C-alpha positions in Angstrom: -1.5 -23.8 -22.5 -3.9 -23.0 -19.6 -5.8 -25.3 -17.6 -9.8 -25.0 -18.3 -13.0 -26.7 -16.8 -16.3 -26.8 -18.8 -19.0 -28.5 -18.0 -17.4 -29.8 -14.2 -14.6 -31.7 -16.5 -11.1 -30.0 -16.5 -9.0 -30.1 -19.5 -6.4 -28.5 -21.1 -7.7 -26.4 -24.2 -5.0 -25.1 -27.3 -7.2 -21.0 -27.4 -6.7 -20.0 -31.2 -7.6 -16.5 -29.9 -8.3 -15.4 -26.6 -11.0 -11.8 -26.2 -10.7 -11.2 -22.0 -13.0 -8.3 -20.8 -12.6 -7.2 -17.3 -12.6 -10.6 -16.0 -14.8 -12.4 -18.7 -13.3 -14.4 -21.7 -13.7 -16.0 -24.9 -12.2 -18.0 -26.2 -11.7 -20.3 -30.0 -9.6 -23.5 -29.3 -7.7 -24.9 -32.2 -9.6 -27.0 -34.2 -12.8 -26.2 -32.9 -15.7 -23.8 -34.5 -17.5 -23.2 -31.4 -17.0 -20.1 -28.9 -17.0 -20.2 -25.6 -17.5 -18.1 -22.4 -15.9 -17.8 -19.3 -13.9 -16.2 -15.7 -10.3 -15.4 -17.2 -8.0 -15.3 -14.0 -5.1 -13.0 -13.0 -3.0 -16.6 -12.7 -4.0 -17.1 -16.9 -6.5 -19.9 -16.2 -9.7 -19.7 -17.5 -12.7 -21.6 -16.2 -15.9 -22.0 -19.2 -19.1 -22.6 -18.9 -20.9 -21.8 -22.1 -20.3 -22.2 -25.7 -21.7 -20.9 -29.0 -21.7 -21.3 -32.0 -20.3 -18.5 -33.9 -18.8 -15.4 -32.6 -21.6 -13.5 -32.9 -23.8 -15.4 -30.7 -20.6 -15.2 -27.7 -21.0 -11.5 -28.0 -24.4 -11.2 -27.9 -24.0 -13.7 -25.2 -21.0 -11.0 -22.9 
């Protein structure tokens, strides 16, 4: 379990899938259909700043 910031609010995100891309990541939380883009830090924490409706749209956003 890692801390995630989204819209300026820290919360615990329970990721089902995390896809890392050289410091960026896409996160699919458990029980949530949205995908979140953010920064993946060396300590494993994630800061998300954008939500997407599906994986295809999120991949285009990279």
